[in-house]
N, C-alpha and C positions, 0 to 999 in steps of 0.2 A: 778681588784679591784671591777669593776662594776659586773662582773659575781659572784664573791663571795658574794657580798651583796645581791643579788637576791636570790641566793641559800640559804644563811644562814638565811635571814629574811622572805622570802616569800615561799620557797619551802620545807626546811628541818625543823623539829622540833629539834632544837639543844640547848645545854646548852648555857647559856647567855655569857660565856666567850670564846666560839668558834670563834666568830666574831673578837674580839680583838686579840686573839692567831693567828689566820690564817691571818688577815689583817695587823696587825702591826708586829708580830713576824715573820711569814713565808714570806709573800709577801714584807714587809718592807726590808728583806734581799736582795731582788733584786733591790732595789733603794737605791741610796746613795745621800742623801741631801748635805752631806759635799763636794762631788765631784761637785755637782751643784754650791754650794757657791764658791768654789775655782776657778772653771772655769769662773764664772762671775767676781770674784775679778781680775782675771789675764786679763780679757779683759777690765778692767777699767784703760786704759791709756788715756792720753789726746786726742789721735787721734782715739780711738776706742770705746768711750762712747755710741754712738748710737748702735753699734754692741752689747755692753754688755747689754743694756737694751732691745734690740731686742731678744737676747738670753734668758734673764730672762722671758720676757713676751711670747715669742714663745714656750719655754719648758713648761711654766705653761698651755698655751692654749692647746697645744698638749696632755698634760696629762689628763687635765679635759675632752677634747674631747674623748679621749680613754676610760676613765672611764664611760662617758655617753653612748658612743656606745656599750660598753660591757654590760652595765645595760639594754639598750633598746633591743638589740638582744637577750639576755638571757631571758628576760621577754616574748618575743614573741615565743621562741623556747621551753621553759621549762615549763611543766604544774605546776600550783600552788598547795600548799597544799599536798605534798608528805611527809609522815612522815618516816624519817630515824632515827634509834636510834642506 
């Protein structure tokens, strides 16, 4: 997601709907929020509450870190302002 955002917003000159189409439509197909929610709910048993919250927080933190790293690395490696139509 971080790579896509840099390419679509800073590198390519693209239609305004390309970002939501690729970000939500295409990349969204590789992530399943419902599975994340079901797994967390299944962990919410009296003896595994800390594990459930650790899973929720850890997954969120790892996902955000991955997006930030992808964004930062792409910004360093790809020149800005390349026009692709």
